[in-house]
C-alpha positions as CSV (number, residue, x, y, z in Angstrom):
1,M,0.1,0.0,0.0
2,T,1.4,3.5,-0.7
3,L,0.6,6.3,1.6
4,P,0.0,9.9,0.0
5,T,2.6,11.1,1.7
6,Q,5.0,8.7,0.2
7,S,4.0,9.2,-3.2
8,A,4.1,13.2,-2.1
9,A,7.4,12.5,-1.1
10,S,8.4,10.9,-4.4
11,R,7.2,13.7,-6.2
12,L,8.4,16.7,-4.0
13,C,12.0,14.3,-4.2
14,A,11.8,14.4,-7.8
15,A,11.3,18.3,-8.3
16,C,14.2,18.7,-5.7
17,G,17.3,16.8,-5.0
18,I,19.1,19.4,-3.3
19,C,20.3,17.0,-0.6
20,C,22.1,14.9,-3.2
21,T,23.3,17.9,-5.4
22,G,25.5,19.9,-3.3
23,V,23.7,22.6,-2.2
24,M,22.4,20.9,1.4
25,F,25.5,18.6,2.2
26,H,29.4,18.4,1.3
27,N,29.5,14.8,1.8
28,V,27.6,11.9,3.2
29,R,29.4,10.1,6.0
30,I,29.2,6.2,5.3
31,Q,28.0,3.9,8.1
32,S,29.7,0.5,9.2
33,N,26.1,-1.2,8.0
34,D,26.6,0.2,4.7
35,A,27.7,-2.2,1.8
36,W,30.8,0.2,1.1
37,R,31.9,-2.3,-1.9
38,E,28.2,-1.9,-3.8
39,L,28.4,1.4,-3.3
40,V,32.0,1.9,-4.9
41,A,30.8,-0.5,-7.9
42,F,27.8,2.0,-8.4
43,G,30.4,4.6,-8.7
44,L,30.6,6.4,-5.6
45,K,33.8,7.5,-4.9
46,L,34.6,6.9,-1.3
47,K,37.1,9.0,0.7
48,R,38.3,8.5,4.6
49,K,39.2,11.4,6.8
50,H,39.9,11.0,10.1
51,S,39.1,7.0,10.3
52,E,35.6,7.3,8.9
53,Q,34.6,7.0,5.1
54,F,32.4,9.3,3.0
55,T,31.3,10.5,-0.2
56,Q,31.4,13.7,-1.7
57,Q,28.4,15.7,-2.8
58,P,27.1,16.3,-5.3
59,C,26.2,12.2,-5.7
60,P,27.2,10.6,-8.7
61,A,24.3,8.6,-8.4
62,Y,21.8,11.2,-8.4
63,R,21.0,11.5,-12.4
64,E,17.9,12.8,-14.0
65,S,16.3,14.2,-10.9
66,Q,16.5,10.9,-8.9
67,C,18.9,8.2,-7.2
68,A,19.9,5.6,-9.3
69,I,21.2,3.5,-6.6
70,Y,17.9,4.3,-4.5
71,P,17.6,0.9,-3.1
72,Q,21.0,0.4,-2.1
73,R,21.3,4.2,-1.1
74,P,23.8,4.8,2.2
75,V,21.8,4.6,5.4
76,R,22.6,8.4,6.0
77,C,20.4,8.8,2.8
78,Q,17.8,6.5,3.9
79,L,17.4,8.4,7.3
80,F,17.3,11.7,5.6
81,T,14.1,13.6,5.9
82,C,14.4,17.3,4.8
83,R,12.0,19.3,6.9
84,Q,9.8,19.9,3.5
85,L,9.1,16.6,3.6
86,Q,7.9,16.2,7.5
87,R,5.9,19.2,6.9
88,V,3.8,17.4,4.5
89,A,4.1,14.0,6.2
90,V,2.5,15.4,9.6
91,G,0.0,18.1,7.5
92,K,2.0,21.5,8.7
93,V,1.7,22.0,4.5
94,S,0.1,20.6,2.2
95,E,2.4,19.1,-1.1
96,S,1.6,22.2,-3.2
97,E,3.0,24.6,-0.4
98,A,6.0,22.4,-0.1
99,L,6.1,22.5,-3.7
100,E,6.4,26.2,-3.9
101,K,9.3,26.4,-1.1
102,I,11.0,23.7,-3.3
103,N,10.3,25.9,-6.8
104,E,11.8,28.7,-4.7
105,V,15.0,27.1,-3.4
106,V,15.9,25.7,-6.8
107,D,15.4,29.3,-8.1
108,R,17.6,30.5,-5.5
109,V,20.1,27.9,-6.9
110,A,19.7,29.0,-10.0
111,L,21.0,32.1,-9.4
112,V,23.9,31.4,-7.2
113,E,25.1,29.1,-9.9
114,E,24.4,31.9,-12.4
115,L,26.6,34.4,-10.4
116,L,29.4,32.0,-9.3
117,H,29.7,31.0,-13.3
118,A,30.3,34.8,-14.0
119,S,32.5,35.6,-10.9
120,G,34.9,33.0,-12.4
121,K,35.9,29.7,-13.0
122,T,33.9,26.8,-10.5
123,D,34.1,23.3,-10.7
124,P,30.2,22.1,-10.8
125,Q,31.6,18.7,-9.3
126,K,32.6,20.3,-5.9
127,P,29.7,21.1,-3.5
128,L,27.9,24.6,-4.1
129,A,29.2,26.3,-0.8
130,K,33.1,25.1,-1.4
131,R,32.7,26.9,-4.7
132,Y,31.5,29.8,-3.5
133,E,34.2,29.8,-0.4
134,K,36.6,29.7,-3.5
135,I,35.5,32.4,-5.3
136,T,34.8,34.6,-2.4
137,A,38.3,34.0,-1.2
138,E,39.7,35.7,-3.9
139,P,40.1,39.3,-3.4
140,V,37.9,42.2,-5.0
141,D,39.8,45.0,-6.6
142,L,37.8,47.7,-5.4
143,S,39.3,50.4,-7.2
144,G,39.0,48.2,-10.6
145,D,36.0,46.7,-12.5
146,P,33.3,48.1,-10.5
147,H,31.3,45.4,-11.8
148,A,33.4,42.6,-10.4
149,V,32.6,44.6,-7.0
150,E,28.6,44.5,-7.7
151,L,28.5,40.9,-8.8
152,R,30.7,39.8,-5.5
153,G,27.8,41.7,-3.7
154,Q,25.2,40.2,-5.5
155,L,26.8,37.0,-5.0
156,L,26.9,37.5,-1.0
157,H,23.7,38.6,-1.0
158,A,21.8,35.3,-2.9
159,M,24.0,33.0,-0.9
160,Q,23.3,34.6,2.2
161,A,19.3,34.2,1.0
162,L,19.6,30.8,0.0
163,E,21.3,29.9,3.1
164,E,18.4,31.2,5.3
165,L,16.4,29.5,3.0
166,L,17.5,26.3,3.7
167,A,17.8,26.7,7.5
168,K,14.3,27.7,7.6
169,D,12.9,25.6,5.4
170,F,15.0,22.5,4.3
171,R,17.6,21.4,7.1
172,P,16.2,19.3,9.9
173,S,16.2,21.0,13.2
174,S,18.8,19.6,15.4
């Protein structure tokens, strides 16, 4: 039996994907009960730091708005539920209200991506926040090109607005 919230979750996840694309997270920790050999065989590149294994975001298994390894995805991915899905599941918001928030976050991500691209060379295989940090770590010549200064200001504002939206409406409360 498929519950309405499950089908709503499937539809909403397919419209969003920010938990897989490197927007919300930099990496996913691999748990001891994950079949890490299978994950590697599926194309995930596992890394190790401080005796913990993880895979970096964006996830290479996220293709065409869905997880290509959904039944075998890492445990952390199986357990994760964003705040929008939590709210739909308990009836705090409707599916259409959640979709509006998803569309808002997708639009904000697109703006940040556009501004990152205009600001310099960035690697789309890196998490969004890491690309932002790299660009903003580079000094801006305030006496130089006024467009570059304006672009940096737009990028700072767009990223701040995105982070606020993620904190308020997508990241689970601690």
